[in-house]
N, C-alpha and C positions, 0 to 999 in steps of 0.2 A: 240813373234816375234817382231823385231824392224827394220823398214825400213826407219827411218827418216834420214835426212842429216843435217849437220851444215855447213853453208857457210864458216866459218873460217877454218874448218877442211878439206874442200874438194877443196880449191883453188889449181890450178895446180902449181907444183913446177917449179922453174926457170930452163930454159934450160941450159945445160952445155955450157961452152965457146967454146969448140971445138966439132964439130959434128962428130959422128961416121961414118965410111964408109957406103955407101948405103946398102950393103949386110948385114952388122951387124945390121943396123937400122931395116931392114925388118925382120931379124930373131928375134930381140927383140920385135917388134910389134906383130909378130905371136905368140911368146911365151906368151906375155902379154894377147893376145886374148884367147888363150887356157887356161891360168891360170884363167882369169875372168870367162870363161864359167864353168870351174871346180868348182870355188867358188860358182857361181850361182846355179849350179845343186846340189852341196854339201849341201848348205843351204836349198834348196827346199826339198831335200830328207830327211835330218835330221828333219826339222820342220814338214814335212808331216808324217814321221814315228814316231814322238814323241807321237802321240795318241795311236799307237800300243804299244810303250814302256810303257806308263802309264797303259794301260790295263793289260799288263803282270806284271808290278811291283805291281799292286793292289792285285795280288794273294798272295803276301807275306808280304806286309806292308799296313798300313792305308793310306787313302788319304792325311792326313796331313803330314805323313812321306814322301810321294812321293814329295809333294810340298817343304817341308823342304830340302830334299836331293838335288833336282835339283837346288834350289836357292843357297845353300851353295857351292855345287860343282862348279856351274857356276861362282860364285864370286871368288873362289880360282883359277879357270882356267884363268879368265880374269886378276886377280891380277898378276899371273905369267907372262902373256903376256905383261902387262904394265911394269913390272920390267925388262923384257928382252929387250923390244923395247924402253922404256923410251920416248914415243912420246911427242913432244912439238909443239906449234904453234907459228911461228915467234920468236923463242927463248924465249918464255915466260915460266912461271912455269909449271911443269908437272901436278900439281894438283891445283885446284882453291884455292884462299886464302880468298875470301869473305865468311863470315858465311852464308849470305842469299843464296848463290849458293848451299851450302851443304844442306840447308833446302829444296830448290827446288828439289835436287836429292833425298832427303828422301821421298818427296811426290811422285815423279814418280817411285821410287823404290817400294813403297807400292802399288800404283795404277797400275803400269805396270808389277810388278812381284808377290808380295806376294798375293794380292787378286785374280788376274786372275789364278795363278797357283793353288791356293786352290780351286777355283770354277771349273776349268776344271777337276782336279783330283777327286773332289767330284762328279761331273756330270758323269764321266765315270764309276761310280758304277752302273748306270742305263741306260746309253746311250752308244751305240756302238762307237768304235773308228772311224768308217767310218762317222757316223753322226756328231760326234764332230768335225772332220776335215772339214766337209762341213760347219757347222755353224761357224767355225773359219774364213771362207772366208768372213764373213760379216764385218770384221774389217774395210775395207776402207769405207763401208757405214756408220758405226758408227762414224768413224773419221770425215767424211765430215759433218755429222749431228751435232755432238757435237762441232767441231771446229767452225761451223757457228753460232749455237744457244747459246752455253755456253761461248765460249772464243772470239767469233767474230774476229777470225784471218783468216777466209775464207769467201768468198762470193759466194753463189751458184746462177747461173742464171737459167732460166726456164728449160733448157736442163738437168742441173745437179740435180735440184729438181725432175725432172721426173725420173732421175736415182735412186734417193733415194726411190721414190715410187715403182719403179720396183723392187728394192732390197727388200723392205718390202713385196711385193707380193711373191717374191721368198722364203722368210723366212716362210710365211704362208703356202706355198705349202710344204716346207720341214717338218714343224711341223704337218701338216695334221690334223687340228682340227676336221674334219669330221669322223676320225677313232674312233671306239667304244673303243678300247683298248689303249687309249692315256694316262690314268692317271699314268701308271708306269714310263713313261719317260718324261712327261711334265715338271716336276721340273728340271730334268737334262738338258733338252734342254734350259729352261729359264736360268739356271746357265751358260751354254755355252754362251748365248747371253749377260748375265751379264759380263762375262769375256771379250768379245769383246768390250762391252761398256766401260770397264775399259781401254782397249787399246786405245779407242777413246779419253777418258779423258786424258790419258797419252800423246798422240800425240798433242792434243790441248794445254795442259799445257806446254809441251816442246816448242811448237811454240811460245806461249805467253811469257814465262819467260826465256827460255834458248837459243833459236836460236840466232845465231850471236855472242855468247860469244866465246872467243878464247880457246876452249877446243878441243883437238884432239879426233877424233872419237873413237879410241880404249879406251882412257881414259873415254870418255863419257859412253860407254857401261859398263866399269868396275864400274864407280860410280853409275850407275843406278842399276845394278845387285848387286853390293857390298853393297849398303845401304839396299837393300832388304834382302841380306844375313845376315846383322847385325840384322835386325828386326827379322828374323827367329831364329837366335841364342838366342836373348833375350826371344823369345817365346818357346824355347826348352822344358821347363817343360809341356807346354800345347800341343805342336804339335808333338814332336819327341819321347816322352817317351811312351812306350807301347809294347805289344808283337809283335814280328816279326817272320817270317818264311822265312829265306833267303835260296835261292838255286842259282845255277849259273845263270839261266835266269833272276831272279829278280835283282841280283847284276849287271849283265851286262846292263840291261835296265836302272837301276838307274844311272849307270856310264855314259852311252851314253846320257841320258836326261840332266845330269848336265854338263859334260865336253864338249859335242858337241852341244846339243840342246840349252843350256843356256849359253854356253861359246864360243867355237870356231866358231859356226855358225854366231854369232854376228860379229866377226872379218871378216869372209868371206864376209858377207853382206856389210861391210864397203868397202872392196876391189871392190865389184861390183858397189856400189854407186859412188866411185871415178872414175871408168872406164866408166860407162854407164850413170851416172846421176841418181837422185832419182826416176824419173818417170819410166824409163826402169827397174831399180832395183826392183821397187814395183811389177813387173809382177811375182815375186816369189809367190804372192798371188794366182795366177792361177795354180801353180805347186803343192802346198801343199795339196789341197783337192784331187787332182787326185792320188797323192802318198798315202794319208791316206785311200782313198776308196779302191784302189787296194790291199794294204797290209791287210786291215781289212777283205776284202772278200776272198782273196787268202790264207792268212796265218791263220787268226783267224776264217775263215768260217762264218763270220757275214752275216746275211740276209741284203738284200738291197731292199727296197721297190721302186716301180716305181716313187713315188713322190720325193724321195730324190735326185737322179741325175737330174730330171726335175727342181726341185726347185733350185739346184745348178747352172744350166745353166741360169735360170732367174736372180739369184743373180749376176752371172758373167756379164750379159748384163747390169744390174744396175750399177755394178762397172765401166764398160767401159763408161757408160753415165756420172756417177758421176765424174770420173777422166777426162772427156773431150776427151777421145780417140775416141768416136763416138758422133755425135751430131744430134739432130733433125733437119731435113731440114726446111728451112724457104722459104715461097713463095716470089718470087721476086715481087716488087710493079708493079702494072699494069701501062702500058704506054698509054698515050692518043694517 
């Protein structure tokens, strides 16, 4: 999942010389609002359901084949979108020309797609889709921590640091180290956290080296997923070759994971960022675990321990604090 924004790509377009009639303007605003809500809910549903799709896909293919398929299909989908739309910023080139920029995209393609996709699909061999979706919600906490400590592109005040600590407490509650039968899923849960840490590195790296460059958002998404797809193709003999047992459910899940979850949902998210701004668009983080848990419990009949939703709520409070949406109250200085 990618909720970053790029200032050059999200600047408002110039207003037309002649304004439309008031009724037409109101209709257009209403349509745009409905469209944005549809894109927001679509991205949240697809990203939340992706953990269910991975679980079903793993019944017919290996975890490496799941990651390979979603990355390659996502890259092809975004490539077709870029060819159709041909987005540019201020009349500049459609694709960047500096070699160093392509190297930066290779880094975030590996760290933001290849490694986390492999980790999540491997983890879901031992972790339920519900639990994986809950752990995925730690991405904003990881991002704040890594962007501050590793890349120094963020600065956390006391309230935000407290949010990070609250988020860590939530993760501990989710993992539940006091449980006796923990060994079977601890590695999978740590793999999920490793994947969200990768997302944190990707966001911090992007902010440090790519933010502000004149690259359209759709092109940005294509270059990130596309470079990841190229790496997957180069690793085909290691990742994609092996026995498969394809049926309709497995094929449909792989197609949705690639075309929608790793392709079109990125484009929808860009539309939300442009309409609402990055902070409001990032609230999709609160939608995905709810969708993931509901689908896992209702469709896959997965068990849900009391500590998992409780830990998820604690993580959400940590996210709200870390993002500055809620702050610790400060005492007013005493007056003489």
